[in-house]
Every structure is written in C-alpha cells, then in structure tokens.
C-alpha positions as CSV (number, residue, x, y, z in Angstrom):
1,M,-48.9,-73.9,-19.9
2,A,-45.3,-74.4,-19.1
3,V,-43.0,-73.8,-22.1
4,P,-39.9,-75.9,-22.1
5,V,-36.5,-74.4,-22.9
6,I,-34.6,-77.0,-24.9
7,M,-30.9,-77.2,-25.9
8,P,-31.1,-76.2,-29.5
9,K,-29.4,-78.0,-32.4
10,L,-27.4,-75.3,-34.1
11,E,-25.4,-77.5,-36.6
12,M,-26.2,-80.6,-38.6
13,S,-23.6,-82.7,-36.9
14,Q,-24.0,-81.3,-33.4
15,E,-24.8,-83.8,-30.7
16,T,-24.2,-81.8,-27.5
17,A,-23.6,-78.2,-26.3
18,T,-22.1,-76.7,-23.1
19,V,-23.9,-74.2,-20.9
20,V,-21.6,-71.3,-20.4
21,E,-23.8,-69.2,-18.1
22,W,-27.4,-68.3,-17.4
23,L,-28.2,-64.7,-18.2
24,K,-31.4,-64.9,-16.1
25,Q,-31.7,-66.5,-12.6
26,E,-34.3,-69.0,-11.4
27,G,-37.5,-67.2,-10.5
28,E,-36.6,-64.1,-12.6
29,H,-39.1,-62.7,-15.2
30,V,-38.0,-62.9,-18.9
31,E,-39.5,-61.6,-22.1
32,K,-39.9,-63.7,-25.3
33,G,-36.8,-63.2,-27.5
34,E,-34.7,-61.8,-24.6
35,P,-31.3,-63.5,-24.1
36,L,-31.7,-66.3,-21.6
37,L,-28.4,-68.2,-21.5
38,M,-25.0,-68.6,-23.3
39,V,-24.1,-71.9,-24.8
40,E,-21.0,-73.2,-26.5
41,T,-20.8,-75.7,-29.4
42,D,-17.6,-77.1,-30.8
43,K,-17.3,-74.0,-33.0
44,V,-19.1,-71.0,-31.6
45,T,-20.5,-69.4,-28.4
46,L,-24.0,-68.0,-28.8
47,E,-26.8,-66.4,-26.8
48,I,-30.0,-68.4,-26.7
49,D,-33.2,-66.4,-26.5
50,S,-36.2,-67.2,-24.3
51,P,-39.0,-69.1,-26.2
52,A,-41.7,-67.3,-24.3
53,S,-42.5,-64.5,-21.8
54,G,-42.8,-65.6,-18.1
55,I,-40.8,-66.8,-15.1
56,L,-37.7,-68.9,-15.5
57,A,-38.1,-72.1,-13.4
58,G,-36.9,-75.6,-13.1
59,V,-33.4,-75.0,-14.3
60,R,-31.9,-78.5,-14.7
61,V,-28.3,-77.7,-15.7
62,G,-25.6,-75.4,-14.5
63,P,-22.5,-73.7,-16.0
64,Q,-19.9,-75.9,-17.8
65,Q,-22.4,-78.8,-18.0
66,V,-22.5,-80.7,-21.3
67,V,-26.1,-81.3,-22.5
68,P,-27.4,-83.4,-25.4
69,V,-29.2,-81.3,-28.1
70,T,-33.1,-81.2,-27.8
71,E,-33.0,-82.0,-24.1
72,V,-35.1,-79.8,-21.8
73,I,-32.9,-77.6,-19.6
74,A,-35.6,-75.3,-18.0
75,Y,-39.1,-74.0,-18.2
76,I,-40.9,-70.7,-18.6
77,L,-43.9,-70.5,-16.4
78,Q,-46.8,-68.0,-16.1
79,P,-47.5,-66.5,-12.6
80,G,-49.0,-69.1,-10.3
81,E,-48.2,-71.9,-12.7
82,E,-46.4,-75.0,-11.3
83,L,-43.7,-77.1,-13.0
84,P,-44.9,-80.2,-14.8
85,R,-44.3,-83.5,-13.0
86,E,-41.5,-84.6,-15.5
87,A,-39.6,-81.4,-14.6
88,E,-38.7,-82.8,-11.1
89,V,-34.9,-82.9,-11.0
90,P,-33.5,-85.9,-9.1
91,S,-31.1,-85.2,-6.4
92,P,-27.6,-85.3,-7.8
93,P,-25.3,-88.1,-6.5
94,P,-22.8,-87.0,-3.9
95,P,-19.5,-86.0,-5.5
96,P,-16.8,-88.6,-5.4
97,I,-14.3,-88.3,-2.6
98,P,-11.0,-87.3,-4.1
99,P,-7.9,-89.4,-3.2
100,L,-5.9,-87.9,-0.4
101,A,-2.8,-86.1,-1.5
102,A,0.2,-86.9,0.6
103,T,3.9,-87.0,0.1
104,P,5.4,-90.5,-0.1
105,V,7.2,-90.0,3.2
106,A,4.0,-89.0,4.9
107,Q,2.2,-92.1,3.5
108,R,4.9,-94.4,4.8
109,L,5.0,-92.8,8.2
110,A,1.2,-92.9,8.5
111,T,1.1,-96.6,7.5
112,A,3.8,-97.5,10.0
113,R,2.3,-95.6,12.9
114,G,-1.4,-96.5,12.2
115,V,-2.5,-92.9,11.4
116,D,-5.7,-92.4,9.4
117,L,-4.7,-89.8,6.7
118,S,-8.4,-88.7,6.4
119,A,-8.0,-87.2,9.9
120,V,-4.9,-85.3,9.0
121,V,-5.1,-81.7,7.8
122,G,-2.5,-81.0,5.0
123,T,-0.4,-77.9,5.2
124,G,1.6,-78.4,2.0
125,P,0.9,-76.9,-1.4
126,G,-2.7,-77.5,-2.5
127,G,-3.5,-79.0,0.9
128,R,-1.0,-81.8,0.5
129,I,-0.2,-83.8,3.6
130,T,3.4,-83.7,4.6
131,K,5.5,-85.7,7.0
132,A,5.3,-82.8,9.5
133,D,1.5,-83.0,9.4
134,V,1.6,-86.7,10.4
135,E,4.1,-86.1,13.1
136,A,1.9,-83.3,14.5
137,V,-0.9,-85.9,14.8
138,L,1.4,-88.3,16.5
139,A,2.6,-85.7,18.9
140,A,-0.9,-84.6,19.9
141,P,-1.7,-85.3,23.7
142,S,-4.9,-87.1,22.8
143,R,-3.0,-89.8,20.9
144,P,-0.1,-91.7,22.4
145,A,2.8,-92.2,20.0
146,V,3.2,-95.7,18.8
147,E,6.6,-96.9,18.0
148,P,7.0,-98.8,14.7
149,P,7.6,-102.5,15.0
150,P,11.3,-103.2,14.5
151,E,10.6,-105.4,11.5
152,K,9.1,-102.5,9.6
153,V,12.5,-100.9,9.1
154,R,15.5,-102.8,7.9
155,A,18.6,-101.1,9.4
156,T,21.9,-102.1,10.9
157,P,22.5,-101.6,14.7
158,A,24.9,-98.8,14.0
159,A,22.4,-97.0,11.8
160,R,19.7,-97.3,14.5
161,R,22.2,-95.9,17.1
162,I,23.1,-92.9,15.0
163,A,19.4,-92.3,14.2
164,R,18.5,-92.2,17.9
165,E,21.4,-89.8,18.7
166,R,20.5,-87.4,15.9
167,G,16.7,-87.7,16.1
168,V,16.4,-89.2,12.6
169,D,13.2,-91.1,11.6
170,L,14.5,-94.2,9.8
171,L,11.3,-94.4,7.8
172,A,12.5,-91.3,5.9
173,V,16.0,-92.7,5.2
174,P,16.6,-94.5,1.8
175,G,18.7,-97.6,2.3
176,S,21.6,-98.6,0.1
177,G,22.3,-102.0,1.7
178,P,21.1,-105.4,0.6
179,Q,17.3,-105.4,0.0
180,G,17.2,-101.7,0.9
181,R,18.7,-102.2,4.4
182,I,19.7,-98.8,5.9
183,Q,23.4,-98.5,6.6
184,A,25.1,-96.1,9.0
185,A,26.4,-94.1,6.0
186,D,22.8,-93.7,4.8
187,V,21.8,-92.0,8.1
188,L,24.9,-89.8,8.1
189,A,24.2,-88.8,4.4
190,F,20.6,-88.1,5.3
191,T,21.5,-85.8,8.1
192,R,23.8,-83.8,5.9
193,A,21.4,-83.6,3.0
194,P,19.7,-80.2,2.6
195,A,15.9,-80.2,3.2
196,V,14.0,-80.5,-0.1
197,A,10.9,-78.4,-0.3
198,P,7.9,-80.3,-1.8
199,A,7.3,-79.5,-5.5
200,P,4.5,-76.9,-6.1
201,A,1.2,-78.4,-7.2
202,A,0.6,-78.1,-10.9
203,E,-2.3,-76.0,-12.2
204,V,-5.0,-78.3,-13.5
205,V,-7.1,-77.1,-16.5
206,P,-10.1,-79.3,-17.6
207,L,-10.0,-80.4,-21.2
208,Q,-13.4,-79.1,-22.2
209,G,-15.3,-76.8,-24.5
210,M,-13.4,-75.7,-27.6
211,R,-10.1,-77.2,-26.4
212,R,-11.7,-80.6,-26.1
213,T,-13.3,-80.4,-29.5
214,I,-10.0,-79.4,-31.1
215,A,-8.3,-82.3,-29.4
216,E,-10.9,-84.8,-30.6
217,R,-11.1,-83.5,-34.2
218,M,-7.4,-83.3,-34.7
219,T,-6.8,-86.7,-33.2
220,T,-9.4,-88.3,-35.5
221,S,-8.0,-86.5,-38.5
222,Y,-4.4,-87.5,-37.8
223,R,-5.4,-91.1,-37.1
224,T,-7.8,-91.7,-40.0
225,A,-6.4,-89.5,-42.8
226,P,-3.0,-90.4,-44.2
227,H,-1.2,-87.0,-44.4
228,I,1.2,-86.2,-47.2
229,T,3.0,-82.9,-47.1
230,F,4.7,-80.7,-49.7
231,T,6.7,-77.5,-49.1
232,V,7.6,-74.8,-51.6
233,R,9.5,-71.5,-51.4
234,V,7.8,-68.4,-52.9
235,D,9.5,-65.2,-54.0
236,M,7.2,-62.6,-52.5
237,S,8.6,-59.6,-54.3
238,G,5.7,-59.3,-56.7
239,F,3.2,-60.1,-54.0
240,K,4.5,-57.3,-51.8
241,K,4.3,-54.7,-54.6
242,A,0.8,-55.8,-55.6
243,R,-0.4,-55.6,-52.0
244,A,1.2,-52.1,-51.5
245,R,-0.7,-50.9,-54.6
246,L,-4.0,-52.4,-53.4
247,N,-3.6,-50.8,-49.9
248,A,-2.8,-47.5,-51.5
249,R,-6.0,-47.7,-53.4
250,A,-8.0,-48.9,-50.3
251,E,-6.7,-46.0,-48.3
252,A,-7.6,-43.5,-51.0
253,T,-11.2,-44.9,-51.3
254,G,-11.8,-45.5,-47.6
255,Q,-11.9,-49.3,-47.9
256,P,-10.6,-51.9,-45.5
257,H,-6.8,-52.6,-45.4
258,V,-5.8,-55.7,-47.4
259,S,-4.0,-58.2,-45.2
260,A,-1.5,-60.7,-46.6
261,T,-3.8,-63.5,-45.6
262,A,-6.7,-61.9,-47.6
263,L,-4.6,-61.8,-50.7
264,I,-3.4,-65.4,-50.1
265,V,-7.1,-66.5,-49.7
266,K,-7.8,-65.0,-53.1
267,A,-4.9,-66.8,-54.7
268,V,-5.8,-70.1,-53.0
269,A,-9.4,-69.8,-54.3
270,W,-8.0,-69.2,-57.8
271,A,-5.8,-72.3,-57.6
272,L,-8.6,-74.5,-56.2
273,K,-10.8,-73.5,-59.2
274,R,-8.1,-75.2,-61.4
275,H,-7.5,-78.2,-59.1
276,P,-10.9,-79.4,-57.8
277,W,-9.5,-82.5,-56.2
278,L,-8.0,-80.3,-53.5
279,N,-11.5,-78.9,-52.9
280,S,-13.2,-82.2,-52.1
281,T,-14.2,-84.5,-49.3
282,L,-14.4,-88.2,-48.7
283,R,-17.8,-89.5,-47.8
284,D,-18.8,-93.2,-47.5
285,E,-16.1,-94.5,-49.9
286,E,-16.9,-91.7,-52.4
287,I,-14.9,-88.6,-53.2
288,H,-17.2,-85.5,-53.6
289,L,-15.7,-82.7,-55.7
290,L,-17.4,-79.7,-54.0
291,P,-19.2,-77.1,-56.2
292,E,-18.4,-74.2,-53.9
293,I,-14.9,-72.9,-52.9
294,N,-15.3,-71.8,-49.3
295,V,-11.9,-71.0,-47.7
296,G,-11.6,-71.2,-43.9
297,V,-9.0,-69.1,-42.2
298,A,-7.6,-70.3,-38.8
299,V,-7.9,-67.6,-36.1
300,A,-6.1,-68.0,-32.8
301,L,-8.1,-67.3,-29.6
302,E,-7.1,-67.5,-26.0
303,E,-9.2,-70.7,-25.5
304,G,-8.2,-72.3,-28.8
305,L,-8.5,-72.1,-32.5
306,I,-11.5,-71.3,-34.6
307,V,-11.9,-71.3,-38.4
308,P,-14.4,-68.7,-39.8
309,V,-15.1,-69.3,-43.5
310,V,-15.0,-67.0,-46.6
311,H,-17.8,-68.5,-48.7
312,Q,-17.5,-68.5,-52.5
313,A,-14.1,-66.9,-52.2
314,D,-13.4,-67.5,-55.9
315,R,-16.3,-65.2,-56.9
316,K,-15.2,-62.3,-54.6
317,S,-12.7,-59.5,-55.3
318,V,-9.7,-59.0,-53.0
319,A,-11.5,-55.9,-51.5
320,E,-14.6,-58.0,-50.7
321,I,-12.5,-60.8,-49.1
322,A,-10.5,-58.3,-47.1
323,A,-13.6,-56.6,-45.7
324,E,-15.2,-60.0,-44.9
325,M,-12.1,-61.3,-43.2
326,N,-11.8,-58.1,-41.1
327,D,-15.4,-58.6,-39.9
328,L,-15.0,-62.4,-39.3
329,V,-11.7,-62.0,-37.3
330,T,-13.2,-59.1,-35.2
331,R,-16.3,-61.1,-34.4
332,A,-14.3,-64.3,-33.7
333,R,-12.3,-62.5,-31.0
334,E,-15.4,-61.0,-29.5
335,G,-17.2,-64.3,-29.4
336,R,-19.9,-63.2,-31.8
337,L,-19.6,-65.7,-34.7
338,T,-22.7,-67.5,-35.9
339,P,-22.9,-71.2,-37.0
340,A,-23.1,-70.0,-40.6
341,D,-19.7,-68.2,-40.2
342,V,-17.9,-71.4,-39.3
343,T,-19.6,-74.1,-41.4
344,G,-19.3,-75.2,-45.0
345,G,-15.5,-74.8,-45.3
346,T,-13.9,-76.8,-48.2
347,F,-10.2,-75.8,-47.7
348,T,-8.3,-74.2,-44.8
349,V,-5.5,-71.6,-44.7
350,S,-3.4,-71.4,-41.4
351,N,-1.0,-68.4,-41.5
352,L,1.5,-68.3,-38.6
353,G,3.7,-65.8,-40.4
354,P,2.7,-62.9,-38.1
355,F,4.1,-65.0,-35.2
356,G,7.5,-65.3,-36.9
357,I,7.1,-69.0,-37.7
358,E,9.2,-69.8,-40.8
359,Q,7.7,-73.2,-41.7
360,F,5.3,-75.7,-40.1
361,T,3.0,-78.6,-40.9
362,A,-0.8,-78.3,-40.2
363,I,-3.2,-81.1,-39.5
364,I,-6.1,-81.4,-42.0
365,N,-9.4,-79.9,-40.7
366,P,-12.0,-82.7,-41.3
367,P,-13.9,-83.4,-43.5
368,Q,-11.7,-81.4,-45.8
369,A,-9.0,-83.0,-48.0
370,A,-6.2,-80.4,-47.5
371,I,-4.9,-77.5,-45.5
372,L,-2.2,-74.9,-46.3
373,A,0.3,-73.8,-43.7
374,V,1.8,-70.3,-44.4
375,G,5.1,-69.2,-42.8
376,A,6.7,-65.8,-42.3
377,T,8.2,-63.9,-45.2
378,Q,12.0,-63.3,-44.7
379,L,14.8,-61.8,-46.7
380,E,17.0,-64.6,-48.2
381,P,19.7,-64.9,-50.8
382,V,18.4,-66.4,-54.0
383,V,19.8,-67.0,-57.5
384,D,18.0,-65.0,-60.2
385,E,17.4,-65.8,-63.8
386,E,20.8,-64.4,-64.8
387,G,22.6,-66.5,-62.2
388,Q,23.2,-63.6,-59.9
389,V,22.8,-64.0,-56.1
390,V,20.3,-61.4,-54.9
391,V,18.3,-60.8,-51.7
392,R,14.6,-61.4,-52.0
393,P,11.6,-61.7,-49.6
394,V,10.9,-65.5,-49.5
395,M,7.9,-67.3,-47.9
396,R,7.6,-71.0,-47.3
397,M,4.2,-72.7,-47.5
398,T,3.4,-76.4,-46.7
399,L,0.4,-78.2,-48.1
400,S,-1.0,-81.2,-46.1
401,A,-3.3,-83.4,-48.1
402,D,-5.3,-86.5,-47.5
403,H,-3.5,-89.2,-49.5
404,R,-6.8,-91.2,-49.9
405,V,-8.1,-88.3,-52.1
406,V,-5.0,-86.4,-53.4
407,D,-2.0,-87.9,-55.1
408,G,1.5,-86.3,-55.1
409,A,1.2,-85.1,-58.6
410,M,-2.1,-83.4,-58.0
411,A,-0.7,-81.6,-54.9
412,A,2.4,-80.6,-56.8
413,R,0.4,-79.0,-59.6
414,F,-1.8,-77.2,-57.2
415,L,1.2,-75.8,-55.3
416,T,3.0,-74.8,-58.5
417,D,0.0,-72.8,-59.7
418,L,-0.5,-71.2,-56.3
419,R,3.2,-70.2,-56.1
420,E,2.9,-68.7,-59.6
421,A,-0.2,-66.7,-58.6
422,L,1.5,-65.4,-55.5
423,E,4.7,-64.4,-57.4
424,T,2.7,-62.8,-60.2
425,P,-0.6,-61.6,-58.7
426,T,-1.9,-60.3,-62.0
427,L,-2.7,-63.9,-62.9
428,L,-5.6,-63.6,-60.5
429,L,-7.2,-61.4,-63.2
430,W,-6.8,-64.2,-65.8
C-alpha cells in the first residue's frame, strides 16, 4: 500500500514549511528512516526521514515551495505498485508573462512608430530593451520605417531643422518650451550632452524563508507591542577580572572557554529570578509570569537571525551555560538545530559588542515581554568614588520592554540589579 509522505508539524504554532531540497529523486529507492528531504520552518532547517522503505514517487512539490503542514507531498511505493488516484498532480498553470522591461525612450519610440515591444530582443542589462533595439527593428529590411505623425512631437520649426541636420530623433529630446514644446536650444543641448549609459539592473532577492519570517515577526512585534527602552552604562572592570579567572580555571581543567555573552546570560537569569515580570508573556488579556527562565541568545547567520535558547539558565553554572552556548552556536551555523533548541524562550539577549556596535535598540522577540541589547565594551573616562577621573572599561546595554506588561519602575529595578551583578559578579553566588 502506498505510504504518504506528509509535511510534518514540527512546532505548536507552525502552519507551513518550505521544501529546501529533495535528498532522493523521483523513482529512487529509499529505506525507512533514511533522510528524504530538507525542510525549513521559521526557525530551523531539518532533514525529514522516509516513513517507509520503497520507491519515492508522486513528488508534488519542488524546492522553495511553501507547503501547509500535514499536506501530502509524495508517496513511498512498493515495486509494481501504482499511485493512488488522489495523488494525480494537476498541471500547473502557465507562469505569468513578466512585463517587458524597456527604457522610457524605447517605450516612447515604439509607441510612436507602432513597434510591438514583444517582438524586440533587448540587449541592455538584464535583457532590457533600449532605444537602439527599437531602431534596429525599424531599420530592418522586412519592415519599412514609418515616420511619426507631426502632431506626436511638439517642436518649433527651427528645432525640427536642426534635428534633421544633426540626425537627432525629436522623441528623445526633452522640451523646455510651453507644454513641453521642443526648442532649438533643447536640440543643441541634447547633441552636446554626453551619452548616459542605462543604470545596471538591481539584484532581486526573494523575501522568503527565514528572512520572510523575521520580517513578519518583527513587524508584528513593533506594531502591536508598545516598546519602552532604557539604557545604562556598566563599569566592566570587575566583569573582566572575573571572566579572566573563570577562563584560567576552564583552561586548567579542559573545559570550554567562557564567552562574555555566556557570563551575561548567567547575570540576566539571576536578575530575572528577582524580577519575574520581565520573564512573562501576554496571552488573551492575561499576563503569565513564566515558571522557567529560558534565555535566548541571538545568533547572526548569513540568511538571517536565529535565537537558540539556554533552558533553565538560572539553574545552571557559568561553565554549563558556556558549554551549552558553544554547542548551540556551532550547530546554528551548521544548520543542525532542532525545534527544541529554538523554542520556549522567555527573554532574549542580543550582543552586538563583537561587531563594535556601541549601543543599539532591539525589537522584542514575540511573545516575550523584553529583550536586552548589549553593546561593545570600550575604555572611557569616568569619575570614581573619590571624585577622581579614571579610565575604565564601560559597556552600554539597552532594555526594550512591552509597556503593556512592564512599567518603567519595574524595568529600572531590573536593569539596576543586572548592572550590579555585572559590575560585581560575586553576587551571582548569592
């Protein structure tokens, strides 16, 4: 019996997925559990295994097609078995005919001379039809040239005479006289003007896959959640010393290197434990204070942004968070994250310090209530407790919060505690 291959539902809120590529071809034998195709959701790219052993047949969708979850996309047949009747794929409609690309001058010339642009081969960038292409059609022996009716071009007699003498097509000359009438000076200026090459065609990149999902989610977040932002400066002297000691110990014991982001995640989890309203979500007119503290960390990829999650970060040591983050970031860049790696986040940290960004404002990652934007640490003059100007490493961080859930005082208290934890990391042991 034919076994259907369905587009799986990998996440609770997932409605569609995109076929990236088929790893097996139509008519090829496949074993049960063998990778059959790659699909992309709004968060991860995954291999989908074959549900049975047999021959792949009746493939209904191709690469880059978006398919609703639970829809049949192919079948696995046994030798000699035929596709079920419902597997017949209707012939796809013919692709729409794209509009002809032609320069404005070429369009005006074609209209005036009665040239069908669909019969003209464009030689410009990206196949664009130029004036020269239309003139080549007009000059062809099989088609007698047709002079434009005089009323098509408004020009003075002097302008027409100069145009005839100099071989200028008045259709290409912009007029400066009343109602756009072409003057003699316009023709003379046109003959002296340098030829302008057509602008190169822009590269067109479809808004799809991860990039489309990011666009939709961020637009929804910015439109529906009233953002309030708060920025503080942090003296990172104690942070840098603590991190150096941790990495010395990690090197001595053969454990993973502790990144600045890993230590920041630990401090954020510590502060969220004390300020649960920042670790919440708004659902159906109700604010849910979430029981787990799962900190997402934004990771930049070539195709967009992904946010793997450190689950229960408040219950893990710095060493455990560092090891988990190293693994998550590596698998994110290799495209090997699972749905469990990117779901369940309750708060997000976006660190652009490694890119040299001093300060920025991040958009909340829905359905979360807040996100922390971390900038670069730089040496700056500050006034110490004794009133002396000293040079210290300073980092700026900006909290964006959903004002429907978080008030200014709540956000300020959270940032104050977080700053204190970063400036005095021994508080994380408290």
